[in-house]
N, CA, C and O of each residue as an XYZ file, in Angstrom:
332
protein
N      -6.452     12.686    -31.119
C      -5.708     13.138    -29.956
C      -6.381     12.655    -28.672
O      -5.707     12.158    -27.770
N      -7.714     12.799    -28.581
C      -8.428     12.381    -27.382
C      -8.298     10.884    -27.163
O      -8.155     10.431    -26.027
N      -8.348     10.099    -28.258
C      -8.220      8.650    -28.132
C      -6.863      8.272    -27.544
O      -6.780      7.373    -26.707
N      -5.811      8.942    -27.970
C      -4.472      8.646    -27.482
C      -4.371      8.936    -25.986
O      -3.772      8.147    -25.254
N      -4.931     10.031    -25.518
C      -4.901     10.378    -24.097
C      -5.676      9.341    -23.296
O      -5.215      8.916    -22.237
N      -6.832      8.929    -23.774
C      -7.637      7.922    -23.074
C      -6.865      6.619    -22.963
O      -6.873      5.994    -21.902
N      -6.201      6.194    -24.023
C      -5.411      4.963    -23.991
C      -4.300      5.041    -22.959
O      -4.056      4.075    -22.236
N      -3.621      6.188    -22.883
C      -2.528      6.338    -21.937
C      -3.037      6.263    -20.500
O      -2.403      5.631    -19.655
N      -4.158      6.889    -20.217
C      -4.719      6.851    -18.874
C      -5.117      5.426    -18.530
O      -4.815      4.945    -17.437
N      -5.790      4.748    -19.446
C      -6.184      3.364    -19.204
C      -4.976      2.470    -19.050
O      -4.984      1.565    -18.216
N      -3.939      2.700    -19.832
C      -2.713      1.904    -19.738
C      -2.083      2.071    -18.358
O      -1.640      1.093    -17.755
N      -2.040      3.300    -17.858
C      -1.479      3.547    -16.530
C      -2.294      2.849    -15.456
O      -1.738      2.269    -14.524
N      -3.606      2.904    -15.589
C      -4.481      2.260    -14.615
C      -4.300      0.746    -14.649
O      -4.263      0.098    -13.604
N      -4.187      0.189    -15.842
C      -3.983     -1.252    -15.982
C      -2.651     -1.666    -15.372
O      -2.579     -2.668    -14.659
N      -1.600     -0.904    -15.647
C      -0.281     -1.225    -15.089
C      -0.306     -1.156    -13.569
O       0.275     -2.012    -12.902
N      -0.970     -0.151    -13.015
C      -1.068     -0.011    -11.569
C      -1.832     -1.191    -10.967
O      -1.420     -1.732     -9.941
N      -2.926     -1.589    -11.586
C      -3.687     -2.740    -11.103
C      -2.855     -4.022    -11.181
O      -2.975     -4.893    -10.319
N      -2.007     -4.142    -12.217
C      -1.111     -5.300    -12.318
C      -0.121     -5.328    -11.158
O       0.168     -6.391    -10.609
N       0.392     -4.172    -10.792
C       1.319     -4.095     -9.658
C       0.607     -4.519     -8.380
O       1.158     -5.278     -7.582
N      -0.619     -4.030     -8.183
C      -1.383     -4.414     -6.992
C      -1.642     -5.919     -6.975
O      -1.555     -6.552     -5.923
N      -1.959     -6.491     -8.132
C      -2.233     -7.929     -8.206
C      -1.003     -8.742     -7.825
O      -1.119     -9.746     -7.123
N       0.162     -8.324     -8.275
C       1.405     -9.029     -7.945
C       1.713     -8.899     -6.458
O       2.133     -9.866     -5.824
N       1.507     -7.715     -5.902
C       1.858     -7.458     -4.509
C       0.869     -8.078     -3.518
O       1.140     -8.097     -2.317
N      -0.265     -8.582     -3.995
C      -1.269     -9.176     -3.112
C      -0.705    -10.366     -2.349
O      -1.173    -10.663     -1.250
N       0.279    -11.047     -2.899
C       0.861    -12.205     -2.238
C       2.036    -11.886     -1.334
O       2.653    -12.799     -0.786
N       2.359    -10.620     -1.167
C       3.516    -10.210     -0.372
C       3.075     -9.454      0.880
O       1.938     -8.997      0.991
N       4.011     -9.342      1.809
C       3.742     -8.578      3.023
C       4.878     -7.607      3.290
O       6.011     -7.810      2.853
N       4.549     -6.549      4.018
C       5.538     -5.611      4.541
C       5.544     -5.758      6.049
O       4.531     -6.113      6.653
N       6.691     -5.482      6.654
C       6.713     -5.414      8.115
C       5.948     -4.155      8.525
O       5.696     -3.280      7.696
N       5.587     -4.069      9.781
C       4.847     -2.900     10.259
C       5.697     -1.638     10.092
O       5.168     -0.574      9.769
N       6.987     -1.747     10.306
C       7.884     -0.595     10.155
C       7.913     -0.121      8.707
O       7.847      1.080      8.446
N       8.012     -1.059      7.763
C       8.009     -0.694      6.342
C       6.675     -0.057      5.959
O       6.641      0.937      5.234
N       5.581     -0.631      6.448
C       4.254     -0.096      6.140
C       4.099      1.320      6.693
O       3.491      2.172      6.045
N       4.643      1.576      7.884
C       4.579      2.918      8.469
C       5.323      3.925      7.609
O       4.888      5.070      7.488
N       6.439      3.522      7.008
C       7.201      4.425      6.144
C       6.415      4.775      4.886
O       6.528      5.888      4.370
N       5.627      3.838      4.394
C       4.880      4.040      3.153
C       3.584      4.811      3.397
O       3.228      5.694      2.616
N       2.885      4.481      4.473
C       1.561      5.053      4.733
C       1.614      6.186      5.748
O       0.897      7.177      5.610
N       2.443      6.049      6.748
C       2.463      6.970      7.876
C       1.933      6.241      9.105
O       0.993      5.451      9.004
N       2.524      6.499     10.254
C       2.200      5.732     11.470
C       0.733      5.858     11.889
O       0.049      4.848     12.053
N       0.255      7.069     12.060
C      -1.121      7.273     12.507
C      -2.136      6.742     11.513
O      -3.115      6.098     11.891
N      -1.893      7.017     10.239
C      -2.813      6.559      9.198
C      -2.832      5.035      9.142
O      -3.896      4.439      8.969
N      -1.670      4.397      9.286
C      -1.610      2.933      9.268
C      -2.441      2.355     10.409
O      -3.212      1.419     10.199
N      -2.296      2.894     11.594
C      -3.058      2.395     12.746
C      -4.561      2.542     12.525
O      -5.333      1.639     12.847
N      -4.970      3.683     11.975
C      -6.396      3.890     11.695
C      -6.910      2.902     10.640
O      -8.007      2.360     10.773
N      -6.115      2.674      9.600
C      -6.530      1.762      8.532
C      -6.600      0.317      9.020
O      -7.468     -0.441      8.587
N      -5.697     -0.068      9.916
C      -5.731     -1.418     10.483
C      -6.982     -1.576     11.342
O      -7.674     -2.590     11.248
N      -7.277     -0.577     12.181
C      -8.470     -0.618     13.031
C      -9.750     -0.681     12.205
O     -10.696     -1.383     12.562
N      -9.768      0.062     11.095
C     -10.929      0.102     10.217
C     -11.075     -1.186      9.401
O     -12.162     -1.494      8.914
N      -9.986     -1.932      9.256
C     -10.016     -3.166      8.474
C      -9.625     -2.978      7.021
O      -9.756     -3.902      6.219
N      -9.144     -1.780      6.668
C      -8.736     -1.527      5.292
C      -7.377     -2.145      4.970
O      -7.079     -2.419      3.808
N      -6.554     -2.365      5.992
C      -5.268     -3.038      5.819
C      -5.234     -4.224      6.775
O      -5.384     -4.075      7.987
N      -5.031     -5.406      6.195
C      -4.927     -6.613      7.011
C      -3.508     -6.704      7.551
O      -2.538     -6.582      6.803
N      -3.399     -6.917      8.843
C      -2.100     -6.997      9.492
C      -2.177     -8.114     10.526
O      -3.109     -8.155     11.330
N      -1.211     -9.012     10.508
C      -1.256    -10.127     11.452
C       0.096    -10.314     12.133
O       1.149     -9.995     11.582
N       0.024    -10.830     13.320
C       1.205    -11.146     14.110
C       1.251    -12.674     14.181
O       0.439    -13.289     14.872
N       2.184    -13.273     13.481
C       2.200    -14.726     13.324
C       2.725    -15.467     14.538
O       2.407    -16.641     14.729
N       3.514    -14.811     15.355
C       4.014    -15.471     16.560
C       3.270    -14.918     17.770
O       2.762    -13.797     17.737
N       3.211    -15.697     18.819
C       2.486    -15.270     20.004
C       3.310    -14.396     20.938
O       2.793    -13.905     21.942
N       4.585    -14.198     20.619
C       5.465    -13.436     21.511
C       5.124    -11.962     21.563
O       4.517    -11.412     20.644
N       5.523    -11.334     22.649
C       5.242     -9.913     22.843
C       5.908     -9.060     21.767
O       5.324     -8.088     21.288
N       7.121     -9.424     21.394
C       7.851     -8.619     20.417
C       7.882     -9.290     19.048
O       8.854     -9.138     18.309
N       6.834    -10.029     18.702
C       6.758    -10.704     17.414
C       6.597     -9.716     16.268
O       6.121     -8.596     16.458
N       7.000    -10.146     15.080
C       6.944     -9.300     13.904
C       5.518     -9.250     13.344
O       4.818    -10.262     13.307
N       5.102     -8.054     12.910
C       3.811     -7.861     12.277
C       3.984     -7.982     10.769
O       5.003     -7.555     10.225
N       3.002     -8.559     10.092
C       3.006     -8.707      8.647
C       1.769     -8.015      8.087
O       0.643     -8.384      8.420
N       1.980     -6.995      7.223
C       0.876     -6.220      6.646
C       0.773     -6.522      5.156
O       1.789     -6.616      4.467
N      -0.446     -6.674      4.663
C      -0.699     -6.964      3.258
C      -0.123     -5.846      2.392
O      -0.525     -4.689      2.517
N       0.828     -6.196      1.507
C       1.548     -5.204      0.709
C       0.630     -4.478     -0.274
O       0.775     -3.271     -0.469
N      -0.296     -5.181     -0.886
C      -1.212     -4.551     -1.839
C      -2.031     -3.459     -1.160
O      -2.159     -2.352     -1.682
N      -2.578     -3.776     -0.006
C      -3.417     -2.813      0.703
C      -2.605     -1.620      1.192
O      -3.092     -0.489      1.182
N      -1.381     -1.866      1.616
C      -0.509     -0.765      2.047
C      -0.237      0.171      0.878
O      -0.317      1.390      1.027
N       0.088     -0.396     -0.296
C       0.386      0.434     -1.465
C      -0.845      1.200     -1.949
O      -0.713      2.310     -2.464
N      -2.020      0.634     -1.794
C      -3.242      1.336     -2.197
C      -3.485      2.583     -1.335
O      -4.159      3.516     -1.771
N      -2.943      2.599     -0.124
C      -3.158      3.720      0.792
C      -1.885      4.536      1.024
O      -1.792      5.264      2.012
N      -0.912      4.424      0.133
C       0.361      5.122      0.359
C       0.156      6.641      0.319
O      -0.741      7.160     -0.346
N       1.016      7.313      1.049
C       0.931      8.778      1.093
C       1.685      9.368     -0.088
O       2.500      8.688     -0.712
N       1.423     10.603     -0.389
C       2.089     11.313     -1.475
C       3.510     11.657     -1.011
O       3.698     12.473     -0.109
N       4.483     11.037     -1.628
C       5.877     11.231     -1.201
C       6.673     12.088     -2.179
O       7.896     12.187     -2.081
N       5.963     12.705     -3.124
C       6.662     13.563     -4.092
C       7.193     14.790     -3.370
O       6.551     15.309     -2.457
N       8.371     15.252     -3.781
C       8.907     16.458     -3.126
C       8.049     17.677     -3.438
O       7.505     17.808     -4.535
N       7.938     18.561     -2.459
C       7.174     19.790     -2.658
C       7.895     20.694     -3.629
O       9.114     20.848     -3.553
N       7.151     21.295     -4.543
C       7.748     22.214     -5.497
C       7.635     23.625     -4.947
O       6.609     24.009     -4.386
N       8.695     24.381     -5.114
C       8.724     25.755     -4.598
C       8.318     26.739     -5.654
O       8.286     27.942     -5.396
């Protein structure tokens, strides 16, 4: 029984790491990243360097591109509250 539980936990961890590996090559817009992480938390993580975010154009209203893997690693708990 214990072996089966350990395998399931490891399987979940492996699958999650696979998702992160695939998402490493993708980006989210700043708006999408804010929805996943939260606005204040995203700004703090960008300042700290935990989430790479770049503005590819020099314009004032240029689009921001945030590393999707890093955003997903810091996502907030979005499960509905149980009463």
